[in-house]
C-alpha positions as CSV (number, residue, x, y, z in Angstrom):
1,X,1.8,6.8,-20.2
2,X,5.3,7.7,-19.1
3,X,4.4,11.4,-18.7
4,X,2.0,10.5,-15.9
5,X,4.3,8.2,-13.9
6,X,5.5,11.0,-11.6
7,X,2.2,12.8,-11.4
8,X,1.5,11.5,-7.9
9,X,-1.5,13.7,-7.2
10,X,-3.2,12.4,-10.4
11,X,-2.4,8.8,-9.6
12,X,-3.7,9.3,-6.0
13,X,-6.9,10.9,-7.3
14,X,-7.5,7.9,-9.6
15,X,-7.1,5.5,-6.6
16,X,-9.5,7.6,-4.5
17,X,-12.0,7.6,-7.4
18,X,-11.7,3.8,-7.8
19,X,-12.1,3.3,-4.0
20,X,-15.1,5.5,-3.9
21,X,-16.7,3.7,-6.8
22,X,-16.1,0.3,-5.3
23,X,-17.7,1.4,-2.1
24,X,-20.7,2.7,-4.0
25,X,-21.5,-0.7,-5.3
26,X,-24.2,-2.7,-3.5
27,X,-22.0,-5.8,-3.0
28,X,-19.1,-3.9,-1.6
29,X,-20.6,-1.1,0.6
30,X,-19.0,-1.0,3.9
31,X,-15.9,-3.1,3.1
32,X,-12.4,-1.9,3.9
33,X,-9.8,-1.5,1.1
34,X,-6.1,-2.4,1.0
35,X,-3.8,-0.9,-1.5
36,X,-0.6,-2.3,-3.0
37,X,1.7,0.1,-4.8
38,X,5.0,-0.3,-6.5
39,X,7.5,2.5,-7.3
40,X,5.6,5.8,-7.7
41,X,2.3,3.9,-7.2
42,X,3.3,3.5,-3.6
43,X,3.3,7.2,-3.0
44,X,-0.1,7.5,-4.7
45,X,-1.5,4.7,-2.4
46,X,-0.2,6.5,0.6
47,X,-1.8,9.8,-0.3
48,X,-5.0,8.0,-1.0
49,X,-4.8,6.3,2.4
50,X,-4.3,9.7,4.1
51,X,-7.3,11.1,2.3
52,X,-9.6,8.1,2.8
53,X,-8.6,6.7,6.3
54,X,-12.2,5.6,6.9
55,X,-12.1,3.1,4.0
56,X,-8.4,2.4,3.1
57,X,-7.3,0.3,6.0
58,X,-3.9,-1.0,4.9
59,X,-1.1,-0.1,2.4
60,X,1.8,-2.2,1.1
61,X,4.6,-0.6,-0.8
62,X,6.9,-2.8,-2.9
63,X,10.2,-1.2,-3.9
64,X,8.3,2.0,-3.7
65,X,9.0,5.7,-3.4
66,X,7.0,6.6,-0.3
67,X,9.0,9.8,0.0
68,X,7.0,11.1,-3.0
69,X,3.9,11.2,-0.7
70,X,5.5,14.3,0.9
71,X,3.7,15.8,3.9
72,X,1.0,13.1,3.8
73,X,3.4,10.7,5.5
74,X,3.1,12.6,8.8
75,X,-0.7,12.4,8.6
76,X,-1.2,8.7,7.6
77,X,-2.8,6.6,10.3
78,X,-3.4,3.6,8.1
79,X,-1.0,0.7,8.7
80,X,1.8,0.7,6.1
81,X,4.2,-2.0,5.2
82,X,7.3,-1.0,3.1
83,X,9.0,-3.9,1.3
84,X,12.4,-3.3,-0.2
85,X,15.0,-5.5,-2.0
86,X,18.1,-6.2,0.1
87,X,20.3,-5.3,-2.8
88,X,18.6,-1.9,-3.4
89,X,20.6,0.3,-1.0
90,X,19.3,3.6,-2.4
91,X,15.7,2.6,-2.0
92,X,16.4,1.1,1.4
93,X,17.6,4.5,2.5
94,X,14.6,6.3,1.0
95,X,12.2,3.9,2.7
96,X,14.0,4.1,6.1
97,X,13.6,7.9,6.0
98,X,9.9,7.6,5.0
99,X,9.3,5.0,7.7
100,X,10.6,7.4,10.3
101,X,8.1,10.0,9.1
102,X,5.0,7.8,9.0
103,X,2.6,8.5,11.8
104,X,0.6,5.4,12.1
105,X,1.4,1.7,12.4
106,X,4.3,0.8,10.2
107,X,6.8,-1.8,9.4
108,X,9.6,-2.3,6.9
109,X,10.7,-5.7,5.5
110,X,13.8,-6.3,3.5
111,X,13.8,-9.2,1.0
112,X,17.3,-10.6,1.2
113,X,19.1,-10.9,-2.1
114,X,16.4,-9.0,-4.1
115,X,17.1,-6.1,-6.4
116,X,14.8,-3.2,-7.1
117,X,12.5,-5.1,-9.5
118,X,12.5,-8.3,-7.4
119,X,13.5,-10.3,-10.5
120,X,15.5,-13.0,-8.6
121,X,13.9,-16.4,-8.2
122,X,11.5,-16.4,-5.3
123,X,11.7,-12.7,-4.6
124,X,8.2,-11.7,-5.9
125,X,6.8,-14.8,-4.1
126,X,8.2,-13.5,-0.8
127,X,6.8,-10.1,-1.5
128,X,3.4,-11.7,-2.0
129,X,3.6,-13.6,1.2
130,X,4.5,-10.5,3.2
131,X,1.7,-8.5,1.5
132,X,-0.9,-11.2,2.2
133,X,0.2,-11.4,5.9
134,X,0.0,-7.6,6.2
135,X,-3.5,-7.4,4.6
136,X,-4.7,-10.3,6.8
137,X,-3.5,-8.5,9.9
138,X,-5.0,-5.2,9.0
139,X,-8.1,-6.0,7.1
140,X,-9.4,-8.6,9.5
141,X,-11.9,-6.1,10.9
142,X,-13.4,-5.4,7.4
143,X,-17.1,-5.0,7.6
144,X,-19.3,-7.0,5.3
145,X,-22.6,-5.8,3.9
146,X,-25.6,-8.0,4.7
147,X,-26.0,-10.9,2.4
148,X,-22.3,-11.0,1.4
149,X,-20.3,-14.0,2.4
150,X,-16.5,-13.9,2.1
151,X,-14.6,-17.1,1.7
152,X,-11.6,-17.6,3.9
153,X,-12.6,-14.8,6.3
154,X,-11.1,-12.0,4.2
């Protein structure tokens, strides 16, 4: 509900609980996890990555509020991609400041002509392409449990 949208610690705890559950399942034990967060969900994903660096191996933030991750930004070693709409100057500034604070591998991509919600034709498609590339680059070393075959190598 709306009241929980800015409860970043609660959102992060839910992500951590979900990641822990996924990794407790026989078919997913030992796999690495990538998180994709938008808006305040990006801050939650970043906090989760800081708290579970051994399993959360990549984070993508779309039009996010990474600043709401607070002091966790300086501790995150997980590779982080920040994607921002080119017409969203306020969020560009917020993301540039957060980018400077991130400790680990990081990158920021601006989708030209896109607004905050990426509603313009092709904008969300471009976000998807950038996210897929990031996850491919950073999850390629994901371990696989015996007996599990992944299609396409990811």
